[in-house]
N, C-alpha and C positions, 0 to 999 in steps of 0.2 A: 503493500499500499504506498502510495505517493507522499509526501508531505503536504500541506496545505498551504505553505507560503514559500518563498524564493529568501532565502537569507544571505548577508555580507556578516564574516566575524569582526566582533568588537570585543576588543580587550580591556576591561576598568579593574585599576590597583584599587582597592577598597583597604580602608582602615578600621578602627573598630569604631561602632555605630554607638552615639552617645543617646542617654534621654531624651526623650520626647520622640523617636524614631528616626529621628533623623541622619540621615550618613553621610559619610564622610572617608574620603582615600588620599593616603599621601604620594601613592604613587600618578604616574599620567594616564590618558588614556590613549589607545591605538585602536584607528578605526579602519580597516579593512575593507576599501571600494568593491563596486562590483567591477574590478578591471586592477591589472597587473599593479602593484605598490601597496603603499600604506604611508596612513597620514597618521602622524604622531602628536599628541596634546600633552603639553606639560601642564601642571598647575600653575607653573610659576609665571607663564606667561600666557594661561588662560586659552579660551575656544574661541573662534572665530569670530564670534556675533559678539559685541563687546560692547559696554558703554561704559566709561569710566573706572575700567579697571573689573569691574562685575559682568561677568561673562557668561553664557550658557549653551545648549546644545538640546533639541529634540528628537527622540529616536524612539521606532516602534520595533516592540521584542515579542516575541512568545511571551503569553502568560504563566507559560511550565518554568521561566527562566527568571523569573521575580526573585526567587529565594535564592539567588544568588546576590543580589544585593541584602539580605539580611547574613552572611555570612561575616563573622568577628573575628576572624584568625588571620586577617593581614592577606598580602600576595594578591597576586592577580585573578577577575573573574571572569571567567568564558560566555559570553553572553553574544546573539544573532541577532543584527538587523535585518528586519524584514523590508525586503521593498516589493514584494508581490504576496498575494492571499488568495485564498478562493475561499467560497462561503463558507460558515462554521468555523474557519480559522481560530483560536481564542489568543487575542492578544493583548500588548498592554503597552501604552504609551507613556514611556520614561523621559524625564527629566534631567540632567546632569548641569551643573554649576560651580563656577567656583571663583574669587575674589569678594565676599564676603563683607559686609562693615557689619560692628558690634557696638552697639549700644553703651554707656559708661559701666553698666554692669557685666560686660563681655556677652550678652546674649545678642542674635542675629536674627533676623525674620525674612521670611523670601515667602513669597504669594506668588499663582500664576494665573492666569488665565488662557481657556483653551477652547477650541472650536474646529470641528473635523467639515470641509465643505465635500460636497458630492461631485461629479465630473459637471456639471452645467452650477456650480457656486452655490447651491444651495445648503441650509444647514443639514446636516445628517442625522437624523434621528434626536433631532433637540439636543443635540452634543454641545450647547454652548456654555460654558460654564465663566465664572469669573471668582478671583478672590481664593482659590483652591489653596491650602493650608501645605507647602513643601517643607518648610524648615522652620524652627523656632527653638533655641537654646543656643548653649554656650559652643561659638565658633572659632576658639583660639583667633590665630591671626586672621584665619579665613581663606589661607591660600590651599584651600585641599579641597578634592572633589566632592559638593554634596549631591543628594537625589532627592526626590519627591516618592519619599518611599510613604509618608505621613497621608498623603492623597493620590493615588495614580488610578487616572482614568483608565478602563477596561475597556476591548471593544470587540465584537464580532460580524461579521458579516453578514445579511440574511440570504437565500437563495434568491429571493426577488429584486434583492438593490442588483441595481444598472452597474454593470461592468465600465471599467476606465480608472483615470487617476483622481483619488480622494486626496485633499492638500487637508492637512494638520498645520493650524496656524496656530501657535502661543505667544505669550508675554509673560516675561519672568520678570519678577519687580522683586528690588531689595528692598525694602520697608524702611531699613531703617539711616539708607545713603540716599533714598527718594531716587532710585535710579530705576529704568527698565530696558530691557533685551528684546525686540521684536525676534519671535523663531518661526521657523517653516520647515515642513518635510512634507514627503508624498509617498503614498502605498498605492499599488496597480492591483483591482479586484480583478481578477479572470475568473471565466466561468468555470466551473467544477467540473474537474475531469470528465466524472461518471454521467454528465447530463449535454457534454458533447456528441452531438448525432453523425453517425455514417451518412456522407452522400447517398443520396435515393439513387439506386441503381436498379436497371432493366432486368426482371427475369430474365434467365436463360434456361432455354429449354433444352435438354438431352435427350436426345430419338435412343432407344433402349436397342441396341443391337444384339442378335442370340448368335452364335457359331453353331453354324451345322456339323454333326457329327458324321464323320466319315463312315460309311460301311464297310465292314473287313469283308475279304475275299476268301 
């Protein structure tokens, strides 16, 4: 049985989780795109989408890999970035970010908005969320990779959904520094392999033949 999604490798180094369910990482992020080569992300330099040192990235992964972000023994975590999915695939939308600011008590806070758009630009399945909690708690110097395990948006396409490119738009918000980072990614919904019908073929009639037995002389 084939998987209901097409993925690319994503390696995220995670550290020990702190109170409130927030995730942090001491190591960098290595993203393996769907072509030869790799893009490496270092928490010290941040992600490409940046605003005043606060940077973030949004990715789609299989729901079954959410447990990778709960590990607390350090080291890299292996997850897959989903690029294409069939109806019924169980997916999760993850936000990773770094460069947080802290208030006078050392507490940082990040919230995010998120919506999923259909191929024709409409809101998909009422998926328009505002000010979801991502992180609230001690953040140290903020130069680690954090994630949104506090509130993760889960999604699964239905068989009647229109195939095509779905766009996920998000805004990561550092509530302490009052900084916002707009984010976007896409996922392609493809028809289920089980529902792909073979092309119609005209029936072929085969004339039955009989072999004639030889008479013995």
